[in-house]
TIKOLDREN-296526 format. One record per residue: x, z, y of N, C-alpha, C in turn; chain. Coordinates in Angstrom, 3 decimals. Each point is the difference from the previous one (the first is absolute). Layout:
nx/nz/ny/cax/caz/cay/cx/cz/cy/mol
X/Z/Y/X/Z/Y/X/Z/Y/A
...
end
This chain:
nx/nz/ny/cax/caz/cay/cx/cz/cy/mol
5.239/28.375/3.046/-0.747/-0.479/-1.173/-1.510/0.039/0.262/A
-0.481/1.126/0.548/-1.425/0.144/0.303/-0.438/-1.026/1.033/A
0.913/-0.255/0.969/-0.305/-0.973/1.038/-0.159/-1.393/-0.599/A
0.894/-0.359/-0.948/-0.083/-1.313/-0.643/-1.297/-0.148/-0.795/A
-0.371/1.060/-0.719/-1.248/-0.026/-0.782/-1.196/-0.173/0.933/A
0.020/0.710/1.128/-1.084/-0.109/0.979/-0.084/-1.405/0.581/A
1.164/-0.579/0.316/0.034/-1.360/0.545/-0.509/-1.021/-1.002/A
0.368/0.172/-1.277/-0.477/-0.908/-1.054/-1.520/0.083/-0.115/A
-0.524/1.228/0.079/-1.455/0.184/-0.065/-0.686/-0.694/1.173/A
0.606/0.081/1.176/-0.556/-0.676/1.177/-0.030/-1.502/-0.201/A
1.064/-0.549/-0.596/0.086/-1.442/-0.216/-1.016/-0.464/-1.036/A
-0.142/0.770/-1.073/-0.959/-0.351/-1.046/-1.425/0.066/0.544/A
-0.194/0.830/1.026/-1.329/0.144/0.595/-0.493/-1.307/0.625/A
0.936/-0.891/0.405/-0.392/-1.264/0.625/-0.808/-0.885/-0.951/A
0.535/-0.376/-1.184/-0.820/-0.825/-0.903/-1.236/0.727/-0.508/A
0.104/1.320/-0.188/-1.161/0.770/-0.461/-1.120/-0.072/1.037/A
0.371/0.205/1.276/-0.995/-0.050/1.084/-0.629/-1.389/0.105/A
0.817/-1.037/-0.108/-0.516/-1.370/0.057/-0.975/-0.262/-1.145/A
0.355/0.488/-1.183/-0.857/-0.217/-1.163/-1.343/0.707/0.165/A
0.038/1.215/0.525/-1.238/0.765/0.219/-0.884/-0.704/1.032/A
0.618/-0.488/1.084/-0.757/-0.681/1.061/-0.712/-1.236/-0.542/A
0.723/-0.837/-0.760/-0.606/-1.226/-0.531/-1.015/0.306/-1.102/A
0.220/1.089/-0.747/-0.972/0.397/-1.020/-1.333/0.377/0.645/A
0.080/0.654/1.165/-1.210/0.397/0.726/-0.670/-1.203/0.663/A
0.825/-0.880/0.570/-0.540/-1.123/0.789/-0.461/-1.175/-0.843/A
0.659/-0.249/-1.129/-0.311/-1.177/-0.827/-0.641/0.437/-1.310/A
-1.164/-0.515/-0.290/-0.741/0.414/-1.194/0.699/-0.423/-1.299/A
0.719/-1.112/0.031/0.657/-0.485/-1.214/1.405/0.520/-0.192/A
0.373/0.958/0.827/1.370/0.521/-0.043/-0.049/1.454/-0.469/A
0.869/0.372/-0.940/-0.001/1.375/-0.502/1.109/0.232/-1.008/A
-0.127/1.079/-0.751/1.034/0.361/-0.971/0.151/-1.050/-1.093/A
-1.083/-0.724/-0.296/0.084/-1.030/-1.036/0.915/-1.153/0.414/A
0.287/-0.139/1.304/0.903/-1.037/0.486/1.471/0.431/-0.008/A
0.245/1.289/-0.225/1.356/0.539/0.150/1.044/-0.713/-0.865/A
-0.240/-0.229/-1.303/1.003/-0.726/-0.801/0.300/-1.399/0.544/A
-1.042/-0.687/0.503/0.199/-1.346/0.551/0.846/0.059/1.267/A
-0.325/0.950/0.876/0.743/0.144/1.258/1.466/0.317/-0.266/A
0.242/0.930/-0.921/1.379/0.376/-0.317/0.749/-1.181/-0.610/A
-0.642/-0.728/-0.920/0.643/-1.163/-0.627/0.357/-1.063/1.027/A
-0.937/-0.263/0.912/0.250/-1.010/1.032/1.123/0.404/0.944/A
0.187/1.281/0.215/1.036/0.463/0.937/1.398/-0.029/-0.606/A
0.100/-0.076/-1.327/1.312/0.069/-0.649/0.880/-1.211/0.311/A
-0.616/-1.180/0.117/0.786/-1.208/0.273/0.610/0.034/1.400/A
-0.772/0.241/1.079/0.635/0.106/1.320/0.972/1.152/0.123/A
-0.238/1.097/-0.727/0.955/1.120/0.024/1.329/-0.438/-0.604/A
-0.057/-0.675/-1.153/1.232/-0.465/-0.644/0.737/-0.995/0.895/A
-0.736/-0.915/0.607/0.611/-0.960/0.912/0.569/0.723/1.225/A
-0.702/1.026/0.465/0.470/0.767/1.149/1.310/0.726/-0.279/A
0.182/0.482/-1.224/1.256/0.671/-0.370/1.181/-0.960/0.135/A
-0.243/-1.280/-0.329/1.058/-0.994/0.153/0.196/-0.428/1.435/A
-1.107/-0.204/0.718/0.093/-0.415/1.408/0.696/1.054/0.854/A
-0.183/1.266/-0.348/0.642/1.062/0.774/1.518/-0.139/-0.018/A
0.548/-0.407/-1.147/1.459/-0.191/-0.105/0.463/-1.041/1.004/A
-0.735/-1.104/0.071/0.328/-1.073/0.951/-0.155/0.476/1.439/A
-1.116/0.635/0.300/-0.284/0.436/1.363/0.971/1.095/0.442/A
0.399/0.852/-0.925/0.957/1.067/0.331/1.369/-0.584/0.309/A
0.314/-1.157/-0.597/1.276/-0.670/0.257/-0.052/-0.870/1.257/A
-1.151/0.004/0.678/-0.142/-0.796/1.218/-0.392/-1.441/-0.254/A
-0.547/-0.280/-1.189/-0.402/-1.356/-0.366/-1.518/-0.095/-0.112/A
-0.528/-1.198/0.163/-1.439/-0.223/-0.131/-0.233/-1.036/-1.082/A
-0.849/0.356/-0.970/-0.249/-0.879/-1.139/-1.498/-0.271/-0.123/A
-0.370/-1.268/0.029/-1.392/-0.400/-0.164/-0.258/-0.648/-1.360/A
1.031/-0.032/-0.847/-0.108/-0.731/-1.264/-0.370/0.868/-1.190/A
-0.230/1.288/0.204/-0.248/0.888/-1.140/-1.225/-0.431/-0.798/A
-1.019/-0.518/0.671/-1.178/-0.494/-0.712/0.321/-1.179/-0.897/A
0.750/-0.966/0.536/0.388/-1.178/-0.783/0.909/0.394/-1.160/A
0.895/0.942/0.255/0.898/0.467/-1.063/-0.772/0.729/-1.093/A
-1.004/0.774/0.398/-0.843/0.713/-0.964/-0.751/-0.987/-0.891/A
-0.584/-1.017/0.605/-0.766/-0.993/-0.755/0.906/-0.794/-0.934/A
1.189/-0.389/0.491/0.920/-0.773/-0.838/0.465/0.838/-1.192/A
0.311/1.277/0.237/0.399/0.887/-1.096/-1.127/0.129/-1.020/A
-1.233/0.114/0.490/-1.157/0.110/-0.888/-0.194/-1.273/-0.823/A
0.227/-1.154/0.608/-0.153/-1.274/-0.712/1.035/-0.130/-1.119/A
1.260/0.314/0.313/1.046/-0.063/-1.035/-0.317/0.982/-1.121/A
-0.438/1.215/0.381/-0.367/0.996/-1.004/-1.174/-0.465/-0.848/A
-1.004/-0.619/0.636/-1.163/-0.489/-0.742/0.348/-1.108/-0.973/A
0.878/-0.913/0.419/0.414/-1.109/-0.875/0.733/0.537/-1.229/A
0.918/0.928/0.212/0.757/0.561/-1.129/-0.872/0.913/-0.860/A
-0.997/0.638/0.616/-0.896/0.874/-0.765/-0.793/-0.799/-1.034/A
-0.342/-1.245/0.334/-0.756/-0.840/-0.924/0.810/-0.368/-1.241/A
1.334/0.108/0.122/0.865/-0.352/-1.131/0.596/1.226/-0.690/A
0.318/1.040/0.796/0.722/1.157/-0.557/-0.730/1.330/0.191/A
-1.236/-0.040/0.444/-0.778/1.221/0.119/0.425/0.892/1.158/A
-0.142/1.316/-0.207/0.285/0.978/1.051/1.458/-0.064/0.451/A
0.901/-0.185/-0.964/1.435/-0.084/0.334/0.243/-1.188/0.926/A
-0.605/-1.126/-0.308/0.137/-1.182/0.845/-0.567/0.225/1.386/A
-1.112/0.732/0.079/-0.622/0.306/1.290/0.950/0.804/0.878/A
0.574/1.048/-0.556/0.903/0.871/0.772/1.268/-0.737/0.396/A
0.625/-0.666/-0.998/1.248/-0.725/0.267/-0.236/-1.127/1.003/A
-1.114/-0.705/-0.134/-0.308/-1.103/0.905/-0.209/0.456/1.434/A
-0.729/1.096/0.178/-0.231/0.522/1.354/1.312/0.403/0.665/A
0.865/0.671/-0.755/1.277/0.420/0.577/0.926/-1.188/0.228/A
-0.016/-0.961/-0.909/0.834/-1.197/0.169/-0.427/-0.769/1.241/A
-1.308/-0.216/0.152/-0.507/-0.739/1.158/0.230/0.737/1.308/A
-0.310/1.297/0.024/0.145/0.781/1.226/1.437/0.154/0.455/A
0.890/0.297/-0.941/1.415/0.200/0.349/0.678/-1.318/0.353/A
-0.397/-1.087/-0.662/0.602/-1.307/0.289/-0.289/-0.431/1.435/A
-1.259/0.145/0.424/-0.372/-0.395/1.364/0.675/0.911/1.019/A
0.097/1.296/-0.305/0.671/0.943/0.902/1.482/-0.360/0.153/A
0.631/-0.374/-1.110/1.411/-0.380/0.049/0.196/-1.270/0.828/A
-0.875/-0.977/-0.187/0.072/-1.244/0.786/-0.153/0.308/1.485/A
-0.957/0.847/0.327/-0.243/0.370/1.395/1.203/0.731/0.586/A
0.594/0.900/-0.786/1.159/0.758/0.468/1.198/-0.916/0.255/A
0.238/-0.949/-0.910/1.117/-0.935/0.153/-0.210/-0.882/1.232/A
-1.224/-0.489/0.177/-0.293/-0.840/1.163/0.225/0.768/1.303/A
-0.431/1.247/0.019/0.179/0.813/1.203/1.481/0.254/0.276/A
0.753/0.265/-1.058/1.436/0.312/0.157/0.784/-1.232/0.436/A
-0.343/-1.156/-0.565/0.774/-1.225/0.251/-0.423/-0.673/1.304/A
-1.306/-0.109/0.235/-0.498/-0.779/1.128/-0.011/0.764/1.321/A
-0.006/1.355/-0.077/0.057/0.826/1.214/-1.160/-0.271/0.957/A
-1.167/-0.226/-0.556/-1.185/-0.189/0.841/-0.964/1.161/-0.269/A
-0.927/0.267/0.922/-0.896/1.154/-0.163/-0.716/0.013/-1.353/A
-0.139/1.193/-0.557/-0.644/0.157/-1.305/-1.440/-0.496/0.019/A
-0.682/0.169/1.126/-1.396/-0.435/0.081/-0.115/-1.511/-0.146/A
0.958/-0.733/0.568/0.001/-1.466/-0.114/0.216/-0.408/-1.454/A
0.947/0.660/-0.655/0.262/-0.294/-1.410/-1.220/0.339/-0.849/A
-0.651/1.110/0.322/-1.174/0.412/-0.775/-1.120/-1.030/0.091/A
-0.148/-0.643/1.142/-1.011/-1.052/0.148/0.334/-1.194/-0.893/A
1.288/-0.340/-0.062/0.429/-1.080/-0.894/-0.229/0.360/-1.460/A
0.255/1.258/-0.352/-0.227/0.478/-1.369/-1.472/-0.129/-0.366/A
-0.876/0.335/0.946/-1.445/-0.114/-0.244/-0.373/-1.432/-0.355/A
0.436/-0.934/0.829/-0.357/-1.405/-0.209/0.539/-0.530/-1.328/A
1.247/0.339/-0.306/0.646/-0.526/-1.211/-0.622/0.574/-1.266/A
-0.142/1.321/-0.041/-0.405/0.631/-1.262/-1.513/0.017/-0.207/A
-0.764/-0.221/1.051/-1.427/-0.233/-0.223/-0.186/-1.320/-0.744/A
0.698/-1.028/0.445/-0.086/-1.311/-0.658/0.571/0.071/-1.416/A
1.151/0.700/-0.148/0.613/0.135/-1.319/-0.947/0.700/-0.972/A
-0.652/1.046/0.459/-0.943/0.721/-0.846/-1.187/-0.858/-0.388/A
-0.524/-0.777/0.955/-1.132/-0.885/-0.271/0.368/-1.075/-1.026/A
1.224/-0.521/0.086/0.459/-1.022/-0.952/0.127/0.588/-1.405/A
0.481/1.249/-0.081/0.173/0.640/-1.305/-1.347/0.282/-0.662/A
-0.982/0.370/0.792/-1.324/0.313/-0.544/-0.709/-1.268/-0.467/A
0.209/-1.098/0.725/-0.627/-1.259/-0.382/-1.155/-0.370/0.908/A
-0.692/-1.054/-0.346/-1.059/-0.542/0.857/-1.170/0.960/0.181/A
-0.248/0.854/-0.990/-1.116/0.950/0.100/0.261/1.061/1.062/A
1.279/0.294/0.236/0.362/1.022/0.970/-0.372/1.402/-0.442/A
-0.298/0.163/-1.295/-0.522/1.266/-0.523/0.754/0.378/-1.267/A
0.330/1.281/-0.115/0.744/0.481/-1.161/-0.622/1.309/-0.471/A
-0.241/0.123/-1.282/-0.617/1.211/-0.538/0.794/0.512/-1.194/A
0.056/1.333/-0.121/0.678/0.622/-1.140/-0.992/0.889/-0.747/A
0.339/0.349/-1.237/-0.906/0.778/-0.839/-0.039/1.468/0.426/A
-1.090/0.675/-0.337/-0.148/1.419/0.347/1.069/0.844/-0.675/A
0.437/-0.420/-1.187/1.042/0.738/-0.713/1.341/-0.064/0.716/A
0.105/-0.901/0.969/1.241/-0.148/0.769/-0.101/0.649/1.377/A
-1.147/-0.159/0.678/-0.086/0.502/1.372/-0.403/1.475/0.111/A
-0.259/0.657/-1.133/-0.366/1.414/0.047/1.124/0.846/0.596/A
1.247/-0.469/-0.143/1.159/0.780/0.435/0.002/0.254/1.506/A
-0.658/-0.872/0.753/-0.015/0.189/1.445/-1.385/0.225/0.567/A
-0.967/0.271/-0.880/-1.360/0.266/0.466/-0.228/1.510/0.106/A
-1.132/0.388/0.569/-0.312/1.416/0.196/-0.119/0.711/-1.345/A
0.595/1.192/-0.199/0.750/0.826/0.963/1.515/-0.195/-0.048/A
0.467/-0.977/-0.823/1.444/-0.195/-0.147/0.638/-0.510/1.294/A
-0.804/-0.666/0.850/0.546/-0.479/1.274/0.397/1.171/0.901/A
-0.752/1.088/-0.082/0.348/1.193/0.790/1.316/0.584/-0.487/A
0.186/0.027/-1.319/1.244/0.522/-0.575/1.191/-0.853/0.444/A
-0.176/-1.323/-0.020/1.072/-0.899/0.437/0.365/0.231/1.459/A
-1.013/0.186/0.843/0.254/0.236/1.426/0.693/1.343/0.207/A
-0.403/1.014/-0.754/0.653/1.316/0.113/1.469/-0.078/-0.410/A
0.277/-0.735/-1.081/1.400/-0.179/-0.436/0.796/-0.764/1.059/A
-0.619/-1.064/0.546/0.657/-0.782/1.052/0.217/0.843/1.254/A
-0.933/0.899/0.297/0.124/0.865/1.175/1.154/0.991/-0.166/A
0.152/0.521/-1.213/1.132/0.905/-0.272/1.314/-0.746/0.157/A
0.043/-1.218/-0.557/1.201/-0.840/0.160/0.259/-0.291/1.469/A
-1.065/-0.309/0.751/0.139/-0.295/1.426/0.516/1.213/0.764/A
-0.504/1.178/-0.345/0.456/1.229/0.674/1.496/0.213/-0.225/A
0.431/-0.172/-1.244/1.435/0.142/-0.310/0.811/-1.041/0.762/A
-0.514/-1.230/0.031/0.685/-1.086/0.711/0.082/0.287/1.492/A
-1.107/0.422/0.603/-0.038/0.221/1.448/0.860/1.185/0.431/A
-0.045/1.091/-0.767/0.544/1.272/0.488/1.177/0.567/-0.792/A
0.261/-0.539/-1.181/1.019/0.624/-0.846/1.135/-0.953/-0.398/A
0.069/-1.166/0.606/1.065/-0.949/-0.319/0.753/-0.409/1.263/A
1.215/-0.419/-0.205/0.821/-0.448/1.124/-0.582/-1.256/0.644/A
-0.473/-0.936/-0.845/-0.538/-1.242/0.554/-1.261/0.274/0.816/A
-0.784/0.999/-0.417/-1.184/0.371/0.770/0.363/0.515/1.385/A
1.060/0.816/0.053/0.475/0.520/1.289/0.550/-1.127/0.865/A
0.700/-0.930/-0.626/0.568/-1.135/0.742/-1.111/-0.897/0.552/A
-1.059/-0.211/-0.799/-1.116/-0.834/0.454/-0.639/0.599/1.246/A
-0.225/1.308/-0.021/-0.583/0.680/1.165/0.932/-0.083/1.199/A
1.297/0.207/-0.245/0.986/-0.030/1.092/0.080/-1.386/0.637/A
0.017/-1.037/-0.831/0.084/-1.374/0.507/-1.254/-0.341/0.803/A
-1.153/0.446/-0.479/-1.235/-0.260/0.719/-0.059/0.710/1.341/A
0.606/1.181/0.082/-0.016/0.767/1.252/1.006/-0.522/1.018/A
1.198/-0.329/-0.459/1.043/-0.467/0.930/1.040/-0.800/-0.774/A
-0.236/-1.304/-0.107/0.895/-0.871/-0.772/1.395/-0.069/0.609/A
0.064/-0.045/1.321/1.293/-0.107/0.676/0.872/1.217/-0.276/A
-0.587/1.188/0.061/0.755/1.219/-0.271/0.492/0.028/-1.441/A
-0.860/-0.467/-0.934/0.389/-0.037/-1.413/1.221/-0.892/-0.211/A
0.011/-1.135/0.688/1.149/-0.901/-0.117/1.260/0.651/0.563/A
-0.152/0.776/1.060/1.153/0.674/0.615/0.615/1.062/-0.904/A
-0.839/0.610/-0.869/0.514/1.047/-0.895/0.349/-0.557/-1.385/A
-0.047/-1.314/-0.127/0.470/-0.633/-1.234/-1.055/-0.327/-1.033/A
-1.268/0.143/0.336/-1.071/-0.363/-0.945/-0.278/-1.499/0.113/A
0.015/-0.672/-1.133/-0.272/-1.445/-0.036/-1.514/-0.210/0.086/A
-0.497/-0.204/1.213/-1.443/-0.111/0.221/-0.610/-1.184/-0.734/A
0.701/-1.129/-0.038/-0.522/-1.191/-0.686/-0.167/0.262/-1.494/A
0.959/0.708/-0.586/-0.079/0.330/-1.423/-1.160/0.960/-0.272/A
-0.182/0.961/0.888/-1.095/0.970/-0.155/-1.343/-0.710/0.044/A
-0.166/-0.929/0.936/-1.256/-0.750/0.102/-0.197/-0.900/-1.222/A
1.089/-0.579/-0.487/-0.050/-0.833/-1.208/-0.536/0.812/-1.180/A
0.512/1.206/-0.176/-0.443/0.870/-1.092/-1.445/0.438/0.220/A
-0.357/0.266/1.271/-1.369/0.427/0.313/-1.016/-1.057/-0.422/A
0.307/-1.258/0.270/-0.909/-1.087/-0.378/-0.137/-0.083/-1.521/A
1.121/0.135/-0.719/-0.051/-0.049/-1.465/-0.834/1.159/-0.554/A
0.160/1.182/0.601/-0.755/1.169/-0.467/-1.507/-0.204/0.122/A
-0.418/-0.765/0.992/-1.442/-0.261/0.136/-0.532/-0.793/-1.187/A
0.907/-0.700/-0.695/-0.413/-0.759/-1.176/-0.544/0.881/-1.111/A
0.503/1.239/-0.080/-0.491/0.930/-1.018/-1.473/0.312/0.246/A
-0.314/0.316/1.258/-1.383/0.335/0.350/-0.894/-1.241/-0.024/A
0.572/-1.158/0.363/-0.754/-1.244/-0.084/-0.358/-0.342/-1.438/A
0.917/0.278/-0.912/-0.253/-0.239/-1.428/-1.122/0.900/-0.513/A
0.066/1.280/0.360/-1.038/0.941/-0.417/-1.348/-0.334/0.645/A
0.050/-0.488/1.243/-1.236/-0.432/0.666/-0.635/-1.173/-0.752/A
0.843/-0.926/-0.452/-0.489/-1.131/-0.784/-0.649/0.453/-1.292/A
0.615/0.999/-0.636/-0.555/0.548/-1.239/-1.376/0.618/0.251/A
-0.109/0.796/1.062/-1.287/0.619/0.336/-1.029/-1.043/0.396/A
0.456/-1.040/0.688/-0.908/-1.029/0.523/-0.688/-0.769/-1.124/A
0.770/-0.433/-0.981/-0.600/-0.780/-1.078/-0.771/0.894/-0.965/A
0.391/1.271/-0.082/-0.682/0.919/-0.908/-1.288/0.567/0.584/A
-0.187/-0.152/1.302/-1.206/0.548/0.629/-1.269/-0.637/-0.583/A
0.037/-1.320/-0.161/-1.170/-0.694/-0.562/0.341/-0.799/-1.256/A
1.294/-0.025/-0.350/0.422/-0.766/-1.173/0.146/-1.478/0.267/A
-0.041/-0.379/1.277/0.114/-1.418/0.346/0.623/-0.135/1.384/A
0.410/-1.216/0.316/0.578/-0.266/1.312/-0.292/-1.442/0.396/A
-0.249/-0.198/1.280/-0.238/-1.331/0.542/1.118/-0.347/0.970/A
0.669/-1.099/-0.237/1.094/-0.423/0.867/-0.564/-0.676/1.240/A
0.524/0.366/1.155/-0.463/-0.593/1.247/1.150/-0.634/0.762/A
-0.325/-0.907/0.883/1.003/-0.644/0.852/-0.435/0.128/1.459/A
0.731/-0.637/0.881/-0.294/0.006/1.439/0.028/1.421/0.574/A
0.949/0.810/-0.497/0.267/1.341/0.517/-1.180/0.954/-0.177/A
-0.777/-0.198/-1.063/-1.119/0.905/-0.262/0.477/1.404/-0.368/A
1.222/0.100/-0.527/0.538/1.312/-0.389/0.387/0.850/1.197/A
0.064/-0.610/1.184/0.430/0.728/1.200/-0.932/1.168/0.314/A
-1.296/-0.173/-0.286/-0.961/1.059/0.302/0.233/1.248/-0.854/A
0.669/-0.158/-1.144/0.256/1.138/-0.883/0.972/1.008/0.596/A
0.819/-0.438/0.943/1.072/0.848/0.495/-0.458/0.948/1.108/A
-1.164/-0.250/0.593/-0.431/0.803/1.140/-0.356/1.436/-0.381/A
-0.692/0.177/-1.122/-0.327/1.367/-0.433/1.253/0.828/-0.289/A
0.981/-0.540/-0.750/1.233/0.769/-0.213/0.738/0.340/1.290/A
0.023/-0.942/0.944/0.643/0.287/1.287/-0.732/1.144/0.699/A
-1.333/-0.013/-0.062/-0.775/1.085/0.587/0.283/1.330/-0.696/A
0.191/-0.045/-1.325/0.345/1.213/-0.745/1.295/0.606/0.542/A
0.987/-0.868/0.229/1.304/0.467/0.496/-0.128/0.519/1.429/A
-0.732/-0.724/0.837/-0.177/0.423/1.398/-0.697/1.355/0.070/A
-1.066/0.148/-0.779/-0.731/1.263/-0.023/0.872/1.120/-0.570/A
0.795/-0.343/-1.034/0.909/0.980/-0.578/1.056/0.451/0.986/A
0.542/-0.934/0.772/1.001/0.345/1.010/-0.586/0.889/1.090/A
-1.268/-0.246/0.333/-0.649/0.837/1.010/-0.159/1.439/-0.518/A
-0.348/0.142/-1.286/-0.207/1.330/-0.589/1.306/0.684/-0.376/A
1.113/-0.691/0.201/1.316/0.497/-0.391/0.380/1.300/0.703/A
-0.573/0.236/1.171/0.336/1.205/0.760/-0.480/1.260/-0.716/A
-0.951/-0.168/-0.929/-0.531/1.146/-0.739/0.890/0.381/-1.178/A
0.506/-1.007/-0.697/0.875/0.249/-1.145/0.839/-1.249/-0.262/A
1.253/0.192/-0.361/0.907/-1.125/-0.242/-0.052/-0.374/-1.479/A
-1.005/-0.799/-0.355/-0.151/-0.489/-1.370/-0.783/-1.309/0.051/A
0.682/-1.097/0.290/-0.668/-1.271/0.229/-0.804/-0.514/-1.199/A
0.456/0.162/-1.247/-0.845/-0.467/-1.109/-1.383/0.663/0.003/A
-0.039/1.315/0.251/-1.274/0.708/0.074/-0.836/-0.501/1.178/A
0.644/-0.217/1.141/-0.704/-0.435/1.196/-0.539/-1.419/-0.156/A
0.774/-0.871/-0.646/-0.472/-1.364/-0.265/-1.187/0.035/-0.953/A
0.058/0.883/-0.984/-1.102/0.153/-0.950/-1.276/0.440/0.724/A
0.115/1.010/0.844/-1.159/0.493/0.751/-0.525/-1.087/0.935/A
0.917/-0.716/0.665/-0.407/-1.089/0.874/-0.724/-1.101/-0.745/A
0.515/-0.360/-1.185/-0.623/-1.053/-0.801/-1.392/0.371/-0.474/A
-0.158/1.237/-0.465/-1.311/0.464/-0.460/-0.985/0.043/1.172/A
0.468/0.477/1.160/-0.870/0.108/1.184/-0.497/-1.373/0.446/A
0.904/-0.968/0.059/-0.372/-1.347/0.435/-0.951/-0.661/-0.996/A
0.229/0.216/-1.291/-0.894/-0.558/-1.024/-1.385/0.623/0.087/A
-0.061/1.291/0.279/-1.299/0.671/0.177/-0.753/-0.628/1.171/A
0.713/-0.260/1.094/-0.635/-0.607/1.178/-0.570/-1.373/-0.343/A
0.799/-0.833/-0.662/-0.454/-1.345/-0.364/-1.226/0.056/-0.913/A
0.056/0.836/-1.033/-1.114/0.098/-0.940/-1.230/0.623/0.647/A
0.239/0.942/0.907/-1.116/0.604/0.721/-0.727/-1.008/0.864/A
0.759/-0.868/0.662/-0.606/-1.038/0.830/-0.790/-1.004/-0.846/A
0.520/-0.307/-1.176/-0.714/-0.904/-0.905/-1.330/0.628/-0.421/A
0.053/1.301/-0.307/-1.226/0.708/-0.389/-1.017/0.040/1.134/A
0.496/0.023/1.236/-0.879/0.006/1.173/-0.518/-1.397/0.352/A
0.553/-1.022/-0.677/-0.458/-1.369/0.231/0.697/-0.711/1.142/A
1.156/0.518/0.426/0.732/-0.638/1.088/0.661/-1.285/-0.488/A
0.089/-0.987/0.885/0.678/-1.257/-0.329/1.510/0.211/0.021/A
0.743/-0.973/-0.542/1.471/0.093/-0.022/0.568/0.090/1.414/A
-0.594/-0.754/0.926/0.492/0.006/1.384/-0.162/1.378/0.634/A
-1.146/0.623/-0.218/-0.248/1.340/0.549/0.943/1.016/-0.632/A
0.248/-0.140/-1.303/0.926/0.898/-0.699/1.384/-0.065/0.633/A
0.491/-1.212/0.247/1.331/-0.166/0.590/0.060/0.593/1.405/A
-1.060/-0.192/0.782/-0.023/0.516/1.373/0.039/1.533/0.003/A
-0.862/0.606/-0.816/-0.073/1.466/-0.044/1.288/0.593/-0.552/A
0.576/-0.648/-1.032/1.245/0.511/-0.563/1.126/-0.080/1.022/A
0.055/-1.105/0.751/0.998/-0.131/1.054/-0.160/1.071/1.064/A
-1.249/0.266/0.394/-0.275/1.052/0.982/0.396/1.372/-0.545/A
-0.243/0.207/-1.292/0.360/1.263/-0.643/1.503/0.259/0.103/A
0.787/-1.027/-0.291/1.457/0.153/0.074/0.465/0.206/1.445/A
-0.608/-0.735/0.935/0.381/0.150/1.410/-0.288/1.415/0.483/A
-1.172/0.526/-0.387/-0.373/1.359/0.406/0.962/1.025/-0.590/A
0.304/-0.147/-1.303/0.907/0.950/-0.662/1.379/-0.030/0.642/A
0.561/-1.200/0.152/1.340/-0.131/0.571/0.009/0.355/1.480/A
-1.056/-0.414/0.719/-0.085/0.310/1.427/-0.127/1.478/0.250/A
-0.796/0.691/-0.835/-0.152/1.446/0.135/1.335/0.706/-0.219/A
0.762/-0.506/-0.983/1.319/0.586/-0.262/0.934/-0.173/1.182/A
-0.001/-1.190/0.594/0.871/-0.266/1.151/-0.401/0.861/1.196/A
-1.318/0.130/0.236/-0.482/0.816/1.122/0.382/1.469/-0.204/A
-0.147/0.478/-1.229/0.359/1.394/-0.312/1.471/0.266/0.274/A
0.863/-0.929/-0.442/1.431/0.156/0.233/0.331/0.008/1.489/A
-0.648/-0.862/0.777/0.242/-0.043/1.453/-0.454/1.286/0.678/A
-1.132/0.530/-0.448/-0.493/1.262/0.564/0.967/1.132/-0.285/A
0.524/0.036/-1.221/0.966/1.034/-0.365/1.278/-0.111/0.826/A
0.442/-1.239/0.251/1.193/-0.213/0.827/-0.217/0.499/1.421/A
-1.200/-0.272/0.562/-0.317/0.452/1.358/-0.045/1.525/0.068/A
-0.532/0.628/-1.047/-0.051/1.461/-0.031/1.400/0.598/-0.050/A
0.898/-0.628/-0.793/1.375/0.500/-0.073/0.703/-0.121/1.350/A
-0.217/-1.103/0.672/0.591/-0.186/1.312/-0.533/1.031/1.007/A
-1.315/0.265/-0.083/-0.607/0.981/0.908/0.565/1.387/-0.238/A
0.248/0.335/-1.280/0.584/1.310/-0.340/1.411/0.120/0.549/A
0.776/-1.090/-0.102/1.381/0.015/0.483/0.044/0.183/1.521/A
-0.937/-0.671/0.661/-0.043/0.104/1.470/-0.419/1.420/0.416/A
end
């Protein structure tokens, strides 16, 4: 127990250290930015909770951004007619519908999930733009979007994280998803229907995609529909959250917490670079180097430990 508490403290030290560094280096960065940084990190964290399910099952999904935007558009349209209830129902209807379509296509067509996700992006970006209309812009009232704005967005993410923890570690389907991702052939040999497990995994991402859509439209109370795969850029931060979380997994086995820490850390880096006046290109380069260093250091450490064990045996 003490070891777990110590490891959690070490992990929390990462975003804290990053925040202190940027507060010292950037004059416009400080405690007054904290609510903004936390709010901005909630969307990639929520998307990361869903992407982890796919990645743990051995699948790659690039459509989470498009699914988030489409869910937000459906929620925004219904919110204009039915208020907060319409917003919630619309986001879940849009997010789960697209997830179900994606799951059926993957199950029936037997082609890589990443290929299907690219098709989903193209189709539902256009569908969302058509629903919004020629303006390409949709806005909802403050009385409707308060439910997903700060600090309620943090509460939603915490609830989703608890649900994700139960799903990942306390359910049979969670165990099957991990098993299929680790060794699909062995799972089939012991009687686990791997195709069915992956089908369910894709549908489960719809829950997190729906909540991401809710947070997305509530962040500013508006949404702009884009085409030509503009939503693709939204998926990179959540993927980084999962990658960083998987790297920190050796400290404690709690992926929702690790994804949360990863999301906050990456958002701090992005906002810190903006405060320093770095261009978008420089931000992407430094962030990429940051991930390479973190992951590379982990790989080097593991190799060194393996060499030491071999030397001890000899």
